[in-house]
Structures are given as structure tokens and as C-alpha cells.
VMD Tcl script that draws the C-alpha trace (Angstrom):
set ca {
  {20.69 -13.72 0.58}
  {19.15 -10.83 2.51}
  {21.56 -8.04 3.37}
  {20.69 -5.48 6.04}
  {21.63 -1.92 5.16}
  {22.35 1.25 7.09}
  {20.34 3.30 4.59}
  {17.55 2.48 2.09}
  {18.63 0.95 -1.25}
  {16.94 3.58 -3.42}
  {18.41 6.74 -4.93}
  {16.70 10.12 -4.74}
  {17.45 13.60 -6.03}
  {16.75 15.92 -3.10}
  {16.80 18.90 -5.46}
  {13.71 17.47 -7.17}
  {12.00 15.14 -4.69}
  {9.20 16.79 -2.74}
  {6.12 15.70 -0.85}
  {3.64 14.21 -3.33}
  {0.09 15.51 -3.66}
  {-2.36 12.64 -3.21}
  {-4.66 14.28 -5.76}
  {-2.02 13.46 -8.38}
  {-2.13 9.72 -7.89}
  {-4.31 7.95 -10.43}
  {-7.32 7.68 -8.10}
  {-7.10 11.36 -7.19}
  {-6.90 12.31 -10.85}
  {-10.11 10.38 -11.52}
  {-11.96 13.10 -9.62}
  {-9.65 16.12 -10.08}
  {-7.80 15.94 -13.40}
  {-10.08 16.97 -16.27}
  {-7.25 16.30 -18.74}
  {-6.93 12.63 -17.74}
  {-8.42 10.10 -20.19}
  {-10.11 8.44 -17.19}
  {-11.60 11.59 -15.62}
  {-14.69 10.51 -13.68}
  {-14.42 6.99 -15.09}
  {-15.06 4.35 -12.44}
  {-13.03 1.19 -12.92}
  {-16.43 -0.57 -12.83}
  {-17.86 1.64 -15.59}
  {-18.10 -1.16 -18.16}
  {-19.13 -3.87 -15.70}
  {-22.69 -4.12 -17.10}
  {-21.40 -4.73 -20.62}
  {-18.86 -7.29 -19.42}
  {-21.42 -9.21 -17.34}
  {-23.72 -9.35 -20.38}
  {-21.04 -11.25 -22.32}
  {-21.37 -14.15 -19.83}
  {-17.65 -14.96 -19.81}
  {-16.20 -17.23 -17.11}
  {-14.54 -15.19 -14.37}
  {-16.61 -12.09 -15.25}
  {-20.08 -13.09 -14.04}
  {-22.62 -11.14 -11.98}
  {-21.73 -13.38 -9.01}
  {-18.03 -12.52 -9.32}
  {-18.85 -8.82 -9.56}
  {-21.05 -8.93 -6.45}
  {-18.30 -10.69 -4.53}
  {-15.68 -8.23 -5.79}
  {-17.70 -5.21 -4.62}
  {-18.43 -6.88 -1.26}
  {-14.73 -7.40 -0.57}
  {-14.25 -3.64 -0.13}
  {-16.98 -3.28 2.50}
  {-14.84 -2.71 5.59}
  {-12.22 -0.60 3.83}
  {-14.79 1.68 2.20}
  {-17.31 1.99 5.01}
  {-15.56 1.61 8.38}
  {-14.94 5.31 8.90}
  {-12.91 4.77 12.06}
  {-10.34 2.55 10.33}
  {-7.98 5.38 9.51}
  {-8.14 7.83 12.38}
  {-5.78 9.87 14.50}
  {-7.62 9.66 17.80}
  {-9.02 6.97 20.03}
  {-12.31 5.59 18.77}
  {-15.16 6.23 21.18}
  {-18.84 5.70 21.75}
  {-21.01 5.76 24.86}
  {-20.71 2.02 25.41}
  {-16.92 1.74 25.15}
  {-16.42 4.87 27.25}
  {-18.44 3.25 30.01}
  {-16.90 -0.20 29.71}
  {-13.20 0.39 29.17}
  {-10.91 0.68 32.21}
  {-8.88 3.87 32.56}
  {-5.12 3.77 33.17}
  {-2.25 6.20 33.31}
  {0.22 6.24 30.43}
  {2.20 3.01 30.23}
  {5.81 3.61 31.17}
  {8.20 1.97 28.70}
  {11.33 0.71 30.40}
  {12.44 -1.64 27.60}
  {12.11 -0.36 24.02}
  {13.12 -3.75 22.60}
  {10.29 -5.41 24.52}
  {7.59 -2.93 23.48}
  {8.78 -3.11 19.86}
  {8.41 -6.90 19.98}
  {4.96 -6.49 21.52}
  {3.86 -4.11 18.79}
  {4.94 -6.60 16.14}
  {3.24 -9.47 18.01}
  {0.06 -7.40 18.23}
  {0.19 -6.58 14.52}
  {0.53 -10.28 13.75}
  {-2.42 -11.16 16.01}
  {-4.57 -8.62 14.19}
  {-3.69 -9.94 10.74}
  {-0.35 -8.50 9.61}
  {1.73 -11.10 7.78}
  {4.86 -8.93 7.92}
  {5.65 -5.90 10.08}
  {8.55 -3.46 9.90}
  {9.26 -0.20 11.68}
  {11.06 2.90 10.43}
  {11.69 6.46 11.42}
  {9.18 8.58 9.53}
  {10.77 10.39 6.60}
  {8.68 13.59 6.12}
  {9.27 13.44 2.35}
  {6.97 10.42 2.11}
  {4.03 12.25 3.69}
  {1.50 13.56 1.16}
  {1.47 17.35 0.81}
  {-2.33 17.36 0.37}
  {-4.95 14.67 0.74}
  {-7.38 13.44 -1.91}
  {-9.63 16.45 -1.34}
  {-6.95 19.14 -1.26}
  {-6.58 19.46 2.51}
  {-2.93 19.89 3.62}
  {-1.60 16.79 5.38}
  {0.10 17.65 8.64}
  {1.46 14.97 10.97}
  {2.64 16.26 14.37}
  {6.41 16.14 14.78}
  {6.16 13.79 17.75}
  {4.96 11.05 15.39}
  {8.49 9.85 14.77}
  {7.83 6.25 13.76}
  {5.87 4.37 11.12}
  {4.75 0.80 11.73}
  {4.35 -0.67 8.24}
  {2.30 -3.85 7.91}
  {1.91 -6.18 4.94}
  {-1.17 -8.33 4.40}
  {-0.46 -11.46 2.34}
  {-2.69 -12.00 -0.68}
  {-4.13 -15.39 -1.65}
  {-1.84 -16.80 -4.30}
  {-4.41 -18.89 -6.18}
  {-6.75 -15.91 -6.51}
  {-4.00 -13.57 -7.68}
  {-2.72 -15.99 -10.32}
  {-6.14 -15.76 -12.01}
  {-5.58 -12.10 -12.94}
  {-7.14 -10.20 -14.63}
  {-10.38 -12.05 -13.81}
  {-12.63 -10.59 -11.15}
  {-11.67 -13.20 -8.58}
  {-8.34 -11.37 -8.37}
  {-10.13 -8.04 -7.94}
  {-12.13 -9.62 -5.10}
  {-8.93 -10.63 -3.33}
  {-7.68 -7.06 -3.58}
  {-10.82 -5.77 -1.87}
  {-10.65 -8.43 0.84}
  {-7.06 -7.51 1.63}
  {-7.89 -3.81 1.75}
  {-10.67 -4.55 4.23}
  {-8.20 -6.62 6.26}
  {-5.84 -3.63 6.16}
  {-8.56 -1.45 7.70}
  {-9.10 -3.95 10.51}
  {-5.40 -4.51 11.18}
  {-4.29 -0.88 11.13}
  {-7.19 0.34 13.28}
  {-6.67 -2.37 15.89}
  {-2.92 -1.78 16.12}
  {-3.54 1.96 16.49}
  {-6.06 1.32 19.28}
  {-3.58 -0.99 21.05}
  {-1.06 1.87 21.12}
  {-3.68 4.41 22.25}
  {-4.77 2.05 25.03}
  {-1.23 2.31 26.39}
  {-1.46 6.10 26.47}
  {0.44 6.95 23.25}
  {-0.77 8.65 20.08}
  {-1.38 6.73 16.87}
  {-2.62 7.56 13.38}
  {-3.74 4.61 11.27}
  {-3.64 4.79 7.47}
  {-4.26 2.68 4.39}
  {-3.21 4.21 1.07}
  {-3.83 7.68 2.49}
  {-1.60 10.11 4.43}
  {1.76 8.92 3.03}
  {3.35 6.82 0.29}
  {3.31 3.13 1.24}
  {6.13 1.65 -0.82}
  {9.02 3.91 0.26}
  {7.88 3.59 3.89}
  {7.87 -0.19 3.54}
  {11.37 -0.09 2.03}
  {12.57 2.11 4.90}
  {11.01 -0.38 7.35}
  {12.96 -3.30 5.90}
  {10.09 -5.15 4.25}
  {11.53 -5.28 0.73}
  {12.72 -3.48 -2.40}
  {11.06 -1.69 -5.32}
  {10.45 -3.76 -8.45}
  {10.19 -2.90 -12.14}
  {6.41 -3.23 -11.80}
  {6.33 -0.34 -9.31}
  {5.41 -2.63 -6.43}
  {7.13 -3.57 -3.20}
  {8.92 -6.92 -3.62}
  {9.29 -8.83 -0.35}
  {11.65 -11.79 0.16}
  {8.79 -13.92 1.48}
  {5.93 -13.24 -0.94}
  {7.33 -11.12 -3.75}
  {4.78 -8.40 -4.61}
  {1.90 -10.48 -3.23}
  {1.06 -8.15 -0.32}
  {-1.01 -5.07 0.45}
  {0.34 -2.36 2.75}
  {-1.01 -0.27 5.59}
  {0.67 1.70 8.35}
  {0.36 3.33 11.76}
  {2.24 6.49 12.72}
  {3.03 6.87 16.41}
  {4.98 8.71 19.09}
  {5.54 5.47 21.05}
  {9.30 4.84 21.41}
  {10.24 1.97 19.08}
  {13.34 0.42 17.57}
  {13.43 0.82 13.77}
  {14.32 -2.05 11.46}
  {17.08 -1.77 8.89}
  {16.34 -1.59 5.14}
  {17.26 -4.72 3.21}
  {18.66 -5.67 -0.18}
  {18.31 -9.11 -1.74}
  {18.90 -8.60 -5.45}
  {15.57 -7.26 -6.74}
  {17.06 -4.48 -8.87}
  {19.60 -6.87 -10.38}
  {16.85 -9.38 -11.16}
  {14.60 -6.72 -12.68}
  {17.41 -5.57 -14.96}
  {17.14 -8.84 -16.89}
  {13.61 -10.03 -16.17}
  {10.75 -8.86 -18.39}
  {7.91 -11.05 -17.12}
  {5.86 -8.11 -15.82}
  {6.46 -6.22 -19.07}
  {5.24 -9.18 -21.12}
  {2.20 -9.67 -18.89}
  {0.86 -6.11 -19.24}
  {-1.85 -5.89 -21.89}
  {-1.34 -2.15 -22.46}
  {2.42 -1.66 -22.16}
  {2.30 0.24 -18.88}
  {5.49 -1.34 -17.48}
  {8.78 0.27 -18.50}
  {11.04 -1.73 -20.83}
  {14.14 0.43 -20.33}
  {17.09 -1.52 -18.99}
  {18.15 0.68 -16.09}
  {15.95 2.53 -13.58}
  {16.16 6.29 -14.04}
  {14.64 9.60 -12.99}
  {12.23 9.85 -15.95}
  {8.49 10.09 -15.31}
  {5.70 8.73 -17.50}
  {2.63 10.50 -16.12}
  {1.57 13.09 -13.57}
  {1.04 10.18 -11.18}
  {4.80 9.44 -10.98}
  {6.60 11.14 -8.10}
  {9.60 13.04 -9.58}
  {12.99 12.83 -7.93}
  {13.15 9.11 -7.15}
  {15.15 6.72 -9.33}
  {12.92 3.88 -10.54}
  {11.19 2.24 -13.46}
  {8.24 4.58 -13.92}
  {4.89 2.88 -14.51}
  {2.46 4.50 -16.95}
  {-0.49 4.74 -14.57}
  {-2.74 6.27 -17.23}
  {-2.48 3.17 -19.41}
  {-2.81 0.94 -16.34}
  {-6.00 2.54 -15.06}
  {-7.60 2.65 -18.49}
  {-7.13 -1.11 -18.69}
  {-8.83 -1.39 -15.29}
  {-11.80 0.41 -16.83}
  {-11.77 -1.90 -19.87}
  {-11.55 -4.93 -17.58}
  {-14.50 -3.78 -15.47}
  {-12.68 -3.76 -12.14}
  {-8.93 -3.97 -11.91}
  {-5.86 -5.97 -12.91}
  {-2.85 -7.58 -11.22}
  {-1.13 -9.19 -14.20}
  {2.25 -7.63 -13.40}
  {2.04 -8.93 -9.83}
  {0.96 -12.42 -10.85}
  {3.74 -12.70 -13.47}
  {6.56 -11.72 -11.12}
  {8.95 -14.64 -10.46}
  {9.31 -13.53 -6.85}
  {5.54 -14.11 -6.48}
  {5.24 -17.22 -8.64}
  {8.07 -18.93 -6.74}
  {7.05 -17.75 -3.27}
}
mol new
graphics top color blue
foreach p $ca { graphics top sphere $p radius 0.5 }
foreach p [lrange $ca 0 end-1] q [lrange $ca 1 end] { graphics top cylinder $p $q radius 0.2 }
display resetview
């Protein structure tokens, strides 16, 4: 049973919790943290050696497909932007209108969600933007500042192909991750442009700008699992997340609770699935951190991201074993 809540179902210590520096997540530490065991180690570093072994699921064909899946996410520079995308042809062709006057916030909220669905979002939730979830600095050390008028976050989930994900840690699963990230770039950029075309401001984002999981929880899309992932009622952890920040007046959704924490207290499937012991075995969530990549001040089961990423390197791409083992995903 899904219960709607007046406040998010997580617990934070406001004396400790602060805006997280994106350079401290595992991908930022790859290029900034000289003390990390994976400093300047690409997750594809051992791909040549793995291909040479000629093992099913780890072939040159699978690797090529895996790399190709990231094409739009990695190379469409306009995907995550704060201003309307322009070139000489669109400037000439697009009609010009005054700002759209919103008389019915319920109706425009429904239209935003309909638009997100049309552009590829499987699930969409809206929340008021909690400034604590905005990164303090971006991946390159530039302070992240979102104007105060951006009061809302539209959080969108892209469903992942179940058959591909259940083959983790083979490269077919890594391919699906890249495909979904490229879909995220398309979806977020199109939704942002829809809002800009109505005369409002929008900033589209993938994993950048702010933390995805707490925003998704605030927007009523799910709860946090032992595996450190968002667990949705519909697809378990089998989604990827993107978001759009906007000053368009919208009606926020309520956070939800449907028993994830209680299930994770007794379930150890993600723990058993992890080849390197990166998933916490402690019974209760707590405020402990495992690595520099854990955000202090939020009660959770902390994932050891150092161990996780090092297995990505060993696997020549990535891994989703903890996702694929989750009963909420398996039974979705």
C-alpha cells in the first residue's frame, strides 16, 4: 500500500547535512582525488584485456554497443542547459509569443507531466526545490548557484529494460545504462524547452547540479533502498533519473512510503549480489559514512563507492548487480 506523506520519509541531521560537492562523488574523485584507489582510472581501463578473453557478454561487439549508448548524453551539449537553445535556423523559424498566462496551476501541472511522458519519462513527480540538495560546486570546482525563483524541480524517471538489467554485470547491462542516460538527455532538454517556449525559465540536468535521489523522494517517486538507489513502487530501482528546475508555477506531489525501509531491514539480496561487499550489512540505517563519496548528515545505509567503482574497473565498464537482485525490481 502506498501512503502519501506530508514530509519526506527520510531523516536528516541539519547540524551536519550541507550541500554536497559534486567533486566528491565517485566520478568527481576519479579526476580530483589523488588519494582514491581509482584516481584517473576509467571504468573501461581493462576493456582490452577483457575482450581478449573472448567471454560471452564481454565481446568487442558488446563493448562497441555499450560505448555507443552514451552518445547523446555525452555529446549533446545543449541537453543540460539553463537557457533556451538557439541557432540561426530556429530563431528564424520559431513563432514569438508573449509569456503564457497560467490561470489554472492544476492544468499546467498536468500538461507538464503529459509533456514529460510524451518525451520519454516513464514517471514524473514535482517537488519544491530543497536548496540542501543542490551541489555546492560542480565537477570542475565552479560554485553551483540556482536563482531563487527556480522554486520547483520536475523529476523524471526513465524505465530500464528489465531483460538487459537482469544480465548484470555483463556489458549488455552497461549498454542499457548508457541508452537510458541518452534518453535522459533527450527528455530533460525537451521538457525544459517546452517550459521556455511558454515564457518561463528552465534548467535541465542529468546527474549534475543537484542530488537526484533525495529530489525524487521529495517528488513522490519512491523511497531510498539499502542499495543506495531510489526504489519506486512500479519498477523498484529499475529507473534512471533526470530533472528540470523551473520558475513555472506548479503543484508539488507528496512524498510516499510503501514499506521499503521495513523490507530492506530483513532483505539481503543486494548484499549477497555484490561481488566486493560494497553494500552495507548493518541492520538499521544510520548516520555513518563509508567513503568521501557519502553525503554526511542523512540517515541511510551507506554504500562503499570506492569498492563499487573499483569493481566497475575490474569488470571493464560497470555493474548493476544490486539493482538486478532487488526483489522490488525482480517482481516488477
